[in-house]
Residue frames as a rotation matrix with the C-alpha (Angstrom) as fourth column:
MET 1
0.105 -0.670 0.735 -19.27
-0.311 0.680 0.664 -7.29
-0.945 -0.298 -0.137 16.55
THR 2
-0.027 -0.189 -0.982 -17.62
-0.996 0.086 0.011 -8.53
0.082 0.978 -0.191 13.31
ARG 3
0.585 0.281 0.761 -18.59
-0.372 0.927 -0.055 -12.18
-0.720 -0.251 0.647 12.64
LEU 4
-0.055 -0.810 -0.584 -15.49
-0.971 -0.092 0.220 -13.66
-0.232 0.579 -0.782 11.10
LEU 5
0.902 0.195 0.385 -15.30
-0.072 0.948 -0.311 -16.81
-0.425 0.253 0.869 8.95
VAL 6
-0.083 -0.961 -0.264 -11.84
-0.819 -0.085 0.567 -18.17
-0.568 0.263 -0.780 8.05
VAL 7
0.935 0.355 -0.017 -11.50
-0.288 0.728 -0.623 -20.45
-0.208 0.587 0.782 5.05
THR 8
-0.120 -0.980 0.159 -8.41
-0.670 0.198 0.715 -22.69
-0.733 -0.021 -0.680 4.75
ALA 9
0.041 0.018 -0.999 -7.43
-0.920 0.392 -0.031 -25.18
0.391 0.920 0.033 2.04
VAL 10
-0.062 -0.220 -0.974 -6.24
-0.034 0.975 -0.218 -28.11
0.997 0.019 -0.068 4.17
ASP 11
0.737 0.450 -0.504 -6.59
0.395 0.319 0.862 -29.60
0.549 -0.834 0.057 7.63
ALA 12
-0.088 -0.852 -0.516 -3.10
0.983 0.010 -0.185 -28.55
0.163 -0.523 0.837 8.83
GLU 13
-0.719 -0.094 0.688 -3.91
0.157 -0.987 0.029 -24.88
0.677 0.129 0.725 8.20
CYS 14
0.293 0.928 0.230 -7.24
-0.187 -0.180 0.966 -25.24
0.938 -0.326 0.121 10.05
ALA 15
0.599 -0.090 -0.795 -5.62
0.696 0.549 0.462 -27.04
0.395 -0.831 0.392 12.96
ALA 16
-0.512 -0.858 -0.049 -2.93
0.796 -0.452 -0.402 -24.29
0.323 -0.245 0.914 13.32
ILE 17
-0.517 0.406 0.754 -5.58
-0.199 -0.913 0.355 -21.62
0.832 0.034 0.553 13.46
ARG 18
0.552 0.821 -0.142 -7.70
-0.093 0.230 0.969 -23.45
0.828 -0.522 0.203 15.92
ALA 19
0.193 -0.567 -0.801 -4.75
0.908 0.413 -0.073 -24.13
0.372 -0.713 0.594 18.19
ALA 20
-0.816 -0.577 0.037 -3.91
0.540 -0.782 -0.311 -20.43
0.208 -0.233 0.950 18.34
SER 21
-0.830 0.554 0.059 -7.46
-0.554 -0.809 -0.197 -19.12
-0.062 -0.196 0.979 18.36
PRO 22
-0.900 0.418 0.126 -10.08
0.406 0.907 -0.110 -21.72
-0.160 -0.048 -0.986 19.35
GLU 23
-0.225 0.896 -0.384 -12.99
0.255 -0.326 -0.910 -19.25
-0.940 -0.303 -0.155 19.23
VAL 24
-0.501 -0.044 -0.864 -12.56
-0.694 -0.577 0.432 -18.47
-0.517 0.816 0.258 15.55
ALA 25
0.578 0.703 0.413 -15.01
-0.162 0.596 -0.787 -20.06
-0.799 0.388 0.459 12.99
VAL 26
-0.303 -0.756 -0.581 -12.78
-0.857 -0.050 0.512 -21.81
-0.416 0.653 -0.633 10.53
ILE 27
0.729 0.546 0.412 -13.56
-0.256 0.777 -0.575 -24.33
-0.635 0.314 0.706 7.82
VAL 28
-0.512 -0.817 0.265 -11.51
-0.029 0.325 0.945 -26.48
-0.859 0.476 -0.191 5.46
GLY 29
0.347 0.725 -0.595 -12.67
-0.561 -0.348 -0.751 -25.54
-0.752 0.595 0.286 1.97
GLY 30
0.650 -0.155 0.744 -10.37
0.540 0.783 -0.309 -27.70
-0.535 0.603 0.592 -0.16
VAL 31
-0.355 -0.911 -0.211 -7.52
0.358 -0.341 0.869 -26.94
-0.864 0.234 0.447 -2.52
GLY 32
-0.774 -0.076 0.629 -8.02
0.631 -0.181 0.754 -24.58
0.057 0.980 0.188 -5.46
PRO 33
-0.937 0.350 -0.020 -10.34
-0.349 -0.937 -0.030 -21.70
-0.029 -0.021 0.999 -6.35
ALA 34
-0.299 0.890 -0.345 -13.36
-0.408 0.207 0.889 -23.79
0.863 0.406 0.301 -7.24
ALA 35
-0.126 0.217 -0.968 -13.39
0.716 0.695 0.063 -25.85
0.687 -0.685 -0.243 -4.05
ALA 36
-0.827 -0.274 -0.490 -12.81
0.548 -0.583 -0.599 -22.68
-0.122 -0.765 0.633 -2.01
ALA 37
-0.812 0.578 0.076 -15.59
-0.496 -0.754 0.431 -20.82
0.306 0.312 0.899 -3.69
ALA 38
-0.108 0.827 -0.552 -18.04
-0.093 0.544 0.834 -23.62
0.990 0.141 0.018 -3.19
ALA 39
-0.247 -0.066 -0.967 -17.19
0.866 0.432 -0.251 -24.12
0.435 -0.899 -0.050 0.47
ALA 40
-0.943 -0.168 -0.289 -17.20
0.286 -0.852 -0.439 -20.41
-0.173 -0.496 0.851 1.27
SER 41
-0.647 0.761 0.048 -20.51
-0.525 -0.490 0.695 -19.85
0.552 0.425 0.717 -0.49
ALA 42
-0.028 0.641 -0.767 -22.14
0.351 0.725 0.593 -22.73
0.936 -0.252 -0.245 1.37
ALA 43
-0.439 -0.242 -0.865 -20.94
0.893 -0.009 -0.451 -21.32
0.102 -0.970 0.220 4.70
LEU 44
-0.990 -0.012 -0.141 -21.89
0.030 -0.992 -0.124 -17.79
-0.138 -0.127 0.982 3.91
ALA 45
-0.497 0.867 -0.029 -25.38
-0.048 0.006 0.999 -18.83
0.866 0.498 0.038 2.75
ALA 46
-0.174 0.423 -0.889 -26.24
0.911 0.411 0.018 -19.37
0.373 -0.807 -0.457 6.43
GLY 47
0.317 0.304 0.899 -25.99
0.261 -0.939 0.225 -15.58
0.912 0.164 -0.377 6.81
THR 48
0.889 0.015 -0.458 -24.10
0.458 -0.009 0.889 -15.63
0.009 -1.000 -0.015 10.12
HIS 49
-0.013 -0.972 -0.235 -20.81
0.837 -0.139 0.529 -14.00
-0.546 -0.189 0.816 8.97
ASP 50
0.936 0.335 -0.111 -20.00
0.228 -0.813 -0.536 -10.51
-0.270 0.476 -0.837 7.71
LEU 51
0.366 -0.858 -0.360 -16.25
-0.921 -0.390 -0.006 -10.94
-0.135 0.333 -0.933 7.01
VAL 52
0.960 -0.107 0.260 -14.56
0.131 0.988 -0.078 -13.92
-0.249 0.109 0.962 5.34
LEU 53
0.342 -0.928 -0.148 -10.81
-0.858 -0.373 0.354 -14.39
-0.384 0.005 -0.923 5.41
SER 54
0.914 -0.239 -0.327 -8.97
-0.009 0.796 -0.606 -16.69
0.405 0.557 0.725 3.05
ALA 55
0.480 -0.718 0.504 -6.03
-0.867 -0.302 0.396 -17.84
-0.132 -0.628 -0.767 5.11
GLY 56
0.981 -0.165 0.102 -3.22
0.173 0.982 -0.072 -20.30
-0.088 0.088 0.992 4.62
ILE 57
0.081 -0.989 -0.125 0.42
0.090 -0.117 0.989 -20.86
-0.993 -0.091 0.080 3.83
GLY 58
0.941 0.252 0.224 1.85
0.243 -0.045 -0.969 -19.98
-0.234 0.967 -0.104 0.45
GLY 59
0.091 -0.917 0.389 4.76
0.995 0.066 -0.077 -18.92
0.045 0.394 0.918 -1.64
GLY 60
0.524 0.078 -0.848 6.30
0.389 -0.908 0.157 -15.50
-0.757 -0.413 -0.506 -1.22
PHE 61
0.605 -0.312 0.732 7.54
0.682 -0.271 -0.679 -12.94
0.410 0.911 0.048 -3.71
GLY 62
0.312 -0.525 0.792 10.45
-0.008 -0.835 -0.551 -10.54
0.950 0.165 -0.265 -3.37
PRO 63
-0.520 -0.665 0.535 11.32
-0.476 -0.294 -0.829 -9.35
0.709 -0.686 -0.164 0.09
VAL 64
0.416 0.726 0.548 8.58
-0.883 0.177 0.435 -11.34
0.219 -0.665 0.714 1.87
GLY 65
-0.519 -0.834 -0.187 10.54
-0.748 0.549 -0.373 -14.00
0.413 -0.054 -0.909 3.71
ILE 66
-0.259 0.373 -0.891 9.77
0.218 0.921 0.323 -17.46
0.941 -0.110 -0.320 5.08
GLY 67
-0.452 0.174 -0.875 7.61
0.886 0.202 -0.418 -17.18
0.104 -0.964 -0.246 8.21
GLU 68
-0.920 0.134 -0.369 6.43
-0.056 -0.975 -0.214 -13.69
-0.388 -0.176 0.905 7.38
ILE 69
-0.115 0.979 0.170 2.90
0.636 0.204 -0.744 -12.67
-0.763 0.022 -0.646 6.54
ALA 70
-0.973 0.027 0.228 1.48
0.183 -0.512 0.839 -11.39
0.140 0.859 0.493 3.22
VAL 71
-0.272 0.911 -0.311 -1.77
0.399 -0.188 -0.898 -9.38
-0.876 -0.368 -0.312 3.37
ALA 72
-0.405 0.162 0.900 -3.78
0.912 0.010 0.409 -8.77
0.057 0.987 -0.152 0.20
SER 73
-0.620 0.290 -0.729 -4.57
-0.179 -0.957 -0.229 -5.26
-0.764 -0.011 0.645 -0.94
ARG 74
0.141 0.611 -0.779 -5.94
-0.985 0.010 -0.171 -6.99
-0.097 0.792 0.603 -4.02
ILE 75
-0.128 -0.095 0.987 -6.71
-0.149 0.986 0.075 -10.64
-0.980 -0.137 -0.141 -4.74
VAL 76
-0.017 0.009 -1.000 -5.94
-0.961 -0.275 0.014 -11.57
-0.275 0.961 0.013 -8.36
PHE 77
0.653 0.172 0.738 -6.89
0.068 0.956 -0.284 -14.73
-0.755 0.236 0.612 -10.27
ALA 78
0.049 -0.786 -0.616 -3.60
-0.578 -0.525 0.625 -14.65
-0.815 0.325 -0.480 -12.11
ASP 79
-0.898 -0.424 0.116 -4.15
-0.165 0.571 0.804 -17.48
-0.407 0.703 -0.583 -14.55
LEU 80
0.016 0.945 0.325 -7.79
0.605 0.250 -0.756 -16.93
-0.796 0.209 -0.567 -15.50
GLY 81
0.087 -0.074 -0.993 -7.57
-0.564 -0.826 0.013 -15.77
-0.821 0.559 -0.114 -19.11
VAL 82
0.959 0.243 0.144 -6.67
0.016 0.462 -0.886 -16.63
-0.282 0.853 0.440 -22.66
GLN 83
-0.065 -0.991 0.120 -3.42
0.194 0.106 0.975 -17.79
-0.979 0.086 0.185 -24.16
THR 84
0.926 0.350 -0.139 -2.83
-0.034 -0.292 -0.956 -16.07
-0.375 0.890 -0.258 -27.56
ALA 85
0.595 -0.719 0.358 -0.08
0.729 0.297 -0.616 -15.88
0.337 0.628 0.701 -30.06
ASP 86
0.126 -0.477 0.870 0.95
-0.090 -0.878 -0.469 -12.55
0.988 -0.019 -0.154 -28.46
GLY 87
-0.865 -0.499 0.055 0.91
-0.107 0.075 -0.991 -13.96
0.490 -0.864 -0.118 -24.95
TYR 88
-0.554 0.643 -0.530 -1.47
0.832 0.457 -0.314 -14.21
0.040 -0.615 -0.788 -22.01
VAL 89
-0.622 0.503 0.600 -4.55
-0.222 -0.849 0.480 -12.04
0.751 0.166 0.639 -21.89
PRO 90
-0.956 0.286 0.064 -6.42
-0.017 0.163 -0.987 -11.75
-0.292 -0.944 -0.151 -18.53
ALA 91
-0.440 0.867 0.234 -10.16
0.898 0.433 0.084 -12.66
-0.028 0.247 -0.969 -18.60
SER 92
0.205 0.570 -0.796 -11.15
0.506 -0.758 -0.412 -9.09
-0.838 -0.318 -0.444 -17.70
VAL 93
-0.462 -0.471 -0.751 -9.16
-0.429 -0.623 0.654 -7.74
-0.776 0.625 0.087 -20.70
ALA 94
-0.992 0.057 0.114 -10.65
0.127 0.572 0.811 -10.39
-0.019 0.819 -0.574 -22.95
GLY 95
-0.651 0.753 0.095 -14.07
-0.703 -0.645 0.301 -9.23
0.288 0.129 0.949 -21.83
PHE 96
0.073 0.748 -0.659 -15.55
-0.314 0.645 0.697 -12.34
0.947 0.156 0.282 -20.29
GLY 97
0.404 0.079 -0.911 -14.78
0.685 0.634 0.359 -12.50
0.606 -0.769 0.202 -16.56
VAL 98
0.805 -0.189 0.562 -13.72
-0.496 -0.733 0.465 -10.92
0.324 -0.653 -0.685 -13.28
ASP 99
0.491 -0.697 -0.522 -10.14
0.494 0.717 -0.492 -11.72
0.718 -0.016 0.696 -12.32
SER 100
-0.677 -0.729 0.102 -9.34
0.356 -0.444 -0.822 -9.14
0.645 -0.520 0.560 -9.59
TYR 101
0.532 0.806 -0.258 -10.95
0.580 -0.125 0.805 -8.34
0.617 -0.578 -0.534 -6.26
ASP 102
-0.337 -0.604 0.722 -9.88
-0.138 -0.728 -0.672 -5.23
0.931 -0.326 0.162 -4.31
VAL 103
-0.157 0.219 -0.963 -9.83
0.930 0.361 -0.070 -5.59
0.333 -0.906 -0.261 -0.58
ASP 104
0.847 0.467 0.256 -11.28
0.338 -0.843 0.419 -2.66
0.411 -0.268 -0.871 1.36
PRO 105
0.097 -0.936 0.339 -8.24
0.100 -0.329 -0.939 -0.45
0.990 0.125 0.062 1.95
LYS 106
0.140 0.015 0.990 -9.09
-0.891 -0.434 0.133 0.28
0.431 -0.901 -0.048 5.60
LEU 107
0.921 0.277 0.273 -9.46
-0.364 0.863 0.352 -3.43
-0.138 -0.423 0.895 6.27
ALA 108
0.714 -0.687 -0.134 -6.26
0.377 0.538 -0.754 -4.32
0.590 0.488 0.643 4.52
VAL 109
-0.081 -0.769 0.634 -4.25
-0.305 -0.586 -0.751 -1.75
0.949 -0.254 -0.187 6.45
GLU 110
0.439 0.345 0.830 -5.88
-0.891 0.049 0.451 -2.94
0.114 -0.937 0.329 9.71
LEU 111
0.998 -0.061 0.013 -4.69
0.060 0.996 0.068 -6.51
-0.017 -0.067 0.998 9.01
VAL 112
0.291 -0.951 0.102 -1.21
0.308 -0.008 -0.951 -5.33
0.906 0.308 0.290 8.20
ASP 113
-0.063 -0.329 0.942 -1.06
-0.724 -0.635 -0.270 -3.42
0.687 -0.699 -0.198 11.47
ARG 114
0.645 0.398 0.653 -2.31
-0.759 0.438 0.482 -6.42
-0.094 -0.806 0.584 13.44
THR 115
0.958 -0.197 0.207 -0.05
0.214 0.975 -0.060 -8.99
-0.190 0.102 0.976 11.80
GLY 116
0.188 -0.908 -0.375 3.06
-0.320 -0.417 0.850 -7.00
-0.928 -0.040 -0.369 10.83
GLY 117
0.267 -0.022 0.964 2.47
0.670 0.723 -0.169 -8.27
-0.693 0.691 0.207 7.34
HIS 118
-0.824 -0.535 -0.185 3.53
0.111 -0.473 0.874 -7.10
-0.555 0.700 0.450 3.90
LEU 119
0.198 0.963 -0.181 0.73
0.000 -0.185 -0.983 -5.45
-0.980 0.194 -0.036 1.84
GLY 120
-0.668 -0.337 -0.663 0.37
-0.632 -0.212 0.745 -6.10
-0.392 0.917 -0.072 -1.85
SER 121
0.210 0.720 -0.662 -1.39
-0.937 0.341 0.073 -8.28
0.279 0.604 0.746 -4.44
VAL 122
-0.388 -0.218 0.896 -1.90
-0.460 0.888 0.018 -11.89
-0.799 -0.405 -0.445 -3.45
LEU 123
-0.394 0.130 -0.910 -2.12
-0.904 0.124 0.409 -14.06
0.166 0.984 0.068 -6.59
THR 124
0.209 0.523 0.827 -4.53
-0.467 0.796 -0.385 -16.98
-0.859 -0.305 0.410 -6.89
VAL 125
-0.406 -0.362 -0.839 -3.38
-0.910 0.244 0.335 -19.70
0.084 0.899 -0.429 -9.33
ALA 126
0.733 0.669 0.122 -4.87
-0.668 0.742 -0.057 -22.99
-0.129 -0.040 0.991 -10.31
THR 127
0.736 -0.632 -0.242 -1.42
0.476 0.738 -0.479 -24.35
0.482 0.237 0.844 -11.11
VAL 128
0.816 -0.462 -0.347 1.35
0.163 -0.393 0.905 -23.66
-0.555 -0.795 -0.246 -8.56
THR 129
0.758 -0.600 -0.256 4.37
-0.607 -0.505 -0.614 -21.82
0.239 0.621 -0.747 -9.96
GLY 130
0.856 -0.420 0.302 7.37
0.195 0.803 0.563 -24.12
-0.479 -0.423 0.769 -10.34
THR 131
0.208 -0.805 0.556 9.90
0.972 0.107 -0.209 -22.31
0.109 0.583 0.805 -12.48
ALA 132
-0.426 -0.478 -0.768 11.93
0.565 -0.804 0.186 -19.14
-0.707 -0.355 0.612 -12.31
ASP 133
-0.942 0.060 0.331 10.60
0.271 -0.452 0.850 -18.08
0.200 0.890 0.409 -15.72
THR 134
-0.055 0.995 0.082 6.95
0.667 -0.024 0.745 -18.30
0.743 0.095 -0.662 -14.63
ALA 135
0.234 0.074 -0.969 7.72
0.909 -0.371 0.191 -16.51
-0.346 -0.926 -0.154 -11.36
ALA 136
-0.721 -0.604 -0.340 9.43
0.437 -0.777 0.453 -13.69
-0.537 0.178 0.824 -13.33
ARG 137
-0.721 0.549 0.424 6.44
0.312 -0.289 0.905 -13.30
0.619 0.784 0.037 -15.67
LEU 138
0.274 0.836 -0.475 4.11
0.879 -0.017 0.477 -13.05
0.391 -0.548 -0.739 -12.72
VAL 139
-0.036 -0.358 -0.933 6.29
0.748 -0.629 0.212 -10.30
-0.663 -0.690 0.290 -11.17
GLU 140
-0.936 -0.309 0.166 6.37
0.334 -0.643 0.689 -8.46
-0.106 0.701 0.705 -14.43
ARG 141
-0.330 0.907 0.261 2.55
0.408 -0.112 0.906 -8.55
0.851 0.405 -0.333 -14.62
PHE 142
0.787 0.616 -0.029 2.07
0.260 -0.288 0.922 -7.85
0.559 -0.733 -0.387 -10.94
PRO 143
-0.140 -0.953 0.271 5.07
0.065 -0.281 -0.957 -5.83
0.988 -0.116 0.101 -9.54
ASP 144
-0.234 0.099 0.967 3.35
-0.896 -0.409 -0.175 -5.43
0.378 -0.907 0.185 -6.13
ALA 145
0.548 0.481 -0.684 2.81
-0.206 0.870 0.447 -9.23
0.810 -0.104 0.576 -5.64
VAL 146
-0.073 -0.529 0.846 3.63
-0.984 -0.100 -0.148 -10.43
0.162 -0.843 -0.513 -2.16
ALA 147
-0.528 -0.075 0.846 2.34
-0.439 0.877 -0.196 -14.02
-0.727 -0.475 -0.496 -2.23
GLU 148
-0.486 0.426 -0.763 0.83
-0.691 0.348 0.634 -16.86
0.535 0.835 0.125 -4.27
GLY 149
-0.624 0.348 0.699 -1.95
-0.388 0.639 -0.664 -19.15
-0.678 -0.686 -0.264 -3.20
MET 150
-0.962 0.273 0.007 -4.75
0.158 0.537 0.829 -21.24
0.223 0.798 -0.560 -4.76
GLU 151
-0.408 0.869 -0.280 -7.90
0.910 0.411 -0.050 -20.18
0.071 -0.275 -0.959 -3.00
GLY 152
-0.696 0.072 -0.715 -8.22
0.351 -0.834 -0.426 -16.44
-0.627 -0.547 0.555 -2.41
ALA 153
-0.882 0.352 -0.313 -10.04
-0.471 -0.628 0.620 -15.48
0.022 0.694 0.720 -5.58
GLY 154
-0.503 0.714 -0.486 -12.58
0.322 0.677 0.661 -18.26
0.802 0.176 -0.571 -5.06
VAL 155
-0.344 0.375 -0.861 -13.33
0.923 -0.031 -0.383 -17.06
-0.170 -0.927 -0.335 -1.53
ALA 156
-0.801 0.044 -0.597 -13.57
-0.023 -0.999 -0.043 -13.45
-0.598 -0.021 0.801 -2.75
ALA 157
-0.808 0.555 -0.199 -15.98
-0.285 -0.072 0.956 -14.40
0.516 0.829 0.217 -5.54
ALA 158
-0.276 0.744 -0.608 -18.24
0.773 0.548 0.320 -16.18
0.571 -0.382 -0.727 -3.00
ALA 159
-0.508 0.025 -0.861 -18.02
0.714 -0.546 -0.438 -13.20
-0.481 -0.837 0.260 -0.67
VAL 160
-0.940 0.187 -0.284 -19.10
-0.311 -0.810 0.498 -10.79
-0.136 0.556 0.820 -3.46
LEU 161
-0.620 0.732 -0.282 -22.01
0.132 0.452 0.882 -13.07
0.774 0.510 -0.376 -4.29
HIS 162
0.031 0.624 -0.781 -23.22
0.903 0.318 0.289 -12.93
0.429 -0.714 -0.554 -0.69
GLY 163
0.510 0.184 0.840 -22.47
0.059 -0.982 0.179 -9.23
0.858 -0.042 -0.512 -0.10
VAL 164
0.926 -0.244 -0.288 -19.82
0.333 0.170 0.927 -9.97
-0.178 -0.955 0.239 2.59
ARG 165
0.631 -0.770 -0.093 -16.46
-0.776 -0.629 -0.054 -8.26
-0.017 0.106 -0.994 3.12
TYR 166
0.914 -0.401 -0.052 -13.37
0.389 0.907 -0.164 -10.41
0.113 0.130 0.985 2.29
ALA 167
0.518 -0.855 0.022 -9.65
-0.846 -0.509 0.157 -10.40
-0.123 -0.100 -0.987 2.81
GLU 168
0.870 -0.320 -0.374 -6.68
0.179 0.914 -0.364 -12.76
0.459 0.250 0.853 2.40
LEU 169
0.443 -0.852 0.280 -3.50
-0.888 -0.373 0.270 -13.45
-0.126 -0.369 -0.921 4.28
ARG 170
0.817 -0.296 -0.495 -0.68
0.044 0.888 -0.458 -15.93
0.575 0.352 0.739 3.67
ALA 171
0.628 -0.708 0.323 2.10
-0.474 -0.019 0.881 -17.14
-0.617 -0.706 -0.347 5.90
ILE 172
0.549 -0.430 -0.716 5.11
-0.784 0.032 -0.620 -17.76
0.289 0.902 -0.320 3.70
SER 173
0.772 -0.234 0.591 6.61
-0.126 0.855 0.503 -21.28
-0.624 -0.463 0.630 3.60
ASN 174
-0.053 -0.770 0.635 8.82
0.767 0.376 0.520 -20.93
-0.639 0.515 0.571 0.51
PRO 175
-0.464 -0.100 -0.880 9.73
-0.373 -0.879 0.297 -18.47
-0.804 0.466 0.370 -2.24
VAL 176
0.714 0.694 0.090 7.74
-0.117 0.246 -0.962 -18.56
-0.690 0.677 0.257 -5.47
GLY 177
0.171 -0.671 -0.721 9.83
-0.984 -0.151 -0.093 -20.20
-0.046 0.726 -0.686 -8.22
PRO 178
-0.240 -0.328 -0.914 11.62
-0.511 0.843 -0.168 -23.52
0.826 0.426 -0.370 -8.75
ARG 179
0.740 0.643 0.197 10.14
-0.529 0.376 0.760 -26.22
0.415 -0.667 0.619 -6.52
ASP 180
-0.418 -0.854 -0.310 12.62
-0.240 0.433 -0.869 -27.36
0.876 -0.288 -0.386 -3.84
ARG 181
0.573 0.798 -0.185 10.61
-0.045 0.256 0.966 -29.23
0.818 -0.545 0.182 -1.26
SER 182
0.102 -0.619 -0.779 13.67
0.890 0.406 -0.206 -29.67
0.444 -0.672 0.592 0.98
ALA 183
-0.854 -0.471 0.221 13.70
0.363 -0.844 -0.395 -25.90
0.372 -0.257 0.892 1.49
TRP 184
0.026 0.939 0.343 10.03
-0.003 -0.343 0.939 -25.58
1.000 -0.026 -0.006 2.42
ARG 185
-0.960 -0.280 -0.014 9.47
0.021 -0.023 -1.000 -24.51
0.280 -0.960 0.027 6.05
ILE 186
-0.224 0.973 -0.062 5.87
0.125 0.091 0.988 -25.66
0.966 0.214 -0.142 6.52
PRO 187
0.099 0.307 -0.946 5.81
0.951 0.249 0.181 -26.00
0.292 -0.918 -0.268 10.32
GLU 188
-0.744 -0.448 -0.495 7.29
0.574 -0.809 -0.131 -22.50
-0.342 -0.381 0.859 10.67
ALA 189
-0.871 0.447 0.202 4.70
-0.146 -0.629 0.763 -21.11
0.469 0.636 0.613 8.24
LEU 190
-0.036 0.914 -0.405 1.82
0.446 0.377 0.811 -22.87
0.894 -0.151 -0.421 9.97
GLY 191
-0.194 -0.088 -0.977 2.93
0.972 -0.150 -0.179 -21.43
-0.131 -0.985 0.114 13.38
ALA 192
-0.953 -0.209 -0.220 3.06
0.177 -0.972 0.156 -17.93
-0.247 0.110 0.963 11.84
LEU 193
-0.612 0.785 0.099 -0.39
0.039 -0.095 0.995 -18.45
0.790 0.613 0.027 10.32
GLY 194
0.084 0.649 -0.756 -1.93
0.851 0.348 0.393 -19.33
0.518 -0.676 -0.523 13.63
VAL 195
-0.445 -0.346 -0.826 -0.39
0.770 -0.619 -0.155 -16.29
-0.458 -0.705 0.542 15.30
ALA 196
-0.999 -0.013 0.032 -1.51
0.029 -0.807 0.590 -14.01
0.018 0.591 0.807 12.53
VAL 197
-0.338 0.941 -0.017 -5.07
0.198 0.089 0.976 -15.14
0.920 0.326 -0.217 12.43
ALA 198
0.045 0.285 -0.958 -5.27
0.991 0.112 0.079 -14.95
0.129 -0.952 -0.277 16.25
ALA 199
-0.765 -0.402 -0.504 -4.04
0.468 -0.884 -0.006 -11.33
-0.443 -0.240 0.864 16.01
VAL 200
-0.827 0.537 0.170 -6.73
-0.136 -0.483 0.865 -10.53
0.546 0.692 0.473 13.49
ALA 201
-0.043 0.897 -0.439 -9.48
0.520 0.396 0.757 -12.22
0.853 -0.196 -0.483 15.49
ALA 202
-0.388 -0.137 -0.912 -8.42
0.913 -0.190 -0.360 -10.44
-0.124 -0.972 0.199 18.68
GLY 203
-0.940 -0.064 -0.334 -9.34
0.054 -0.998 0.039 -7.18
-0.336 0.019 0.942 17.07
LEU 204
-0.700 0.672 -0.240 -12.57
-0.475 -0.188 0.860 -8.36
0.533 0.716 0.451 15.60
VAL 205
0.176 0.730 -0.660 -14.10
0.150 0.643 0.751 -10.89
0.973 -0.231 0.004 17.95
PRO 206
0.289 0.001 0.957 -14.72
-0.817 -0.521 0.247 -9.96
0.499 -0.854 -0.150 21.61
């Protein structure tokens, strides 16, 4: 039996998952990669889980529409790096950090099959994208990007520390780009999130 832990950022995400799948172990880790890493690490230290899923709502790239699911093939800390005169340099290129976590391919495909999701890179940012220019630069750097969130890389870092498998999925509430709160579809995304995590859990937890 796979012992699944789901890490969300906020109470609303946790509540949506619990409503759809009450048997799933889910915690609210807080917003941002640091809070998510700390919460996930503390939960994993108990040694009772062997798969951790970063799950929440988020912004979508390209063809991934509102209410659809993005599944990470790779979790990328997209703004961990160095700003230079020649532009942004990722931490891994600068030689002082890990900024990308590959999800086990078999696991990622299984999650796509169970959720009907779109597979690609899910970007973790400490600052939410709010302009078309920033969104375009991210797509240029990560052509396979399907979603943006704020916690996935933190959860993945904690999972690596504890030797536990990890994954990420996002239910899309808005496109990545200029912030237009009137266009956000949060209730729809939360409903889709609950359904998606329940579908994942049904295949992992008896």
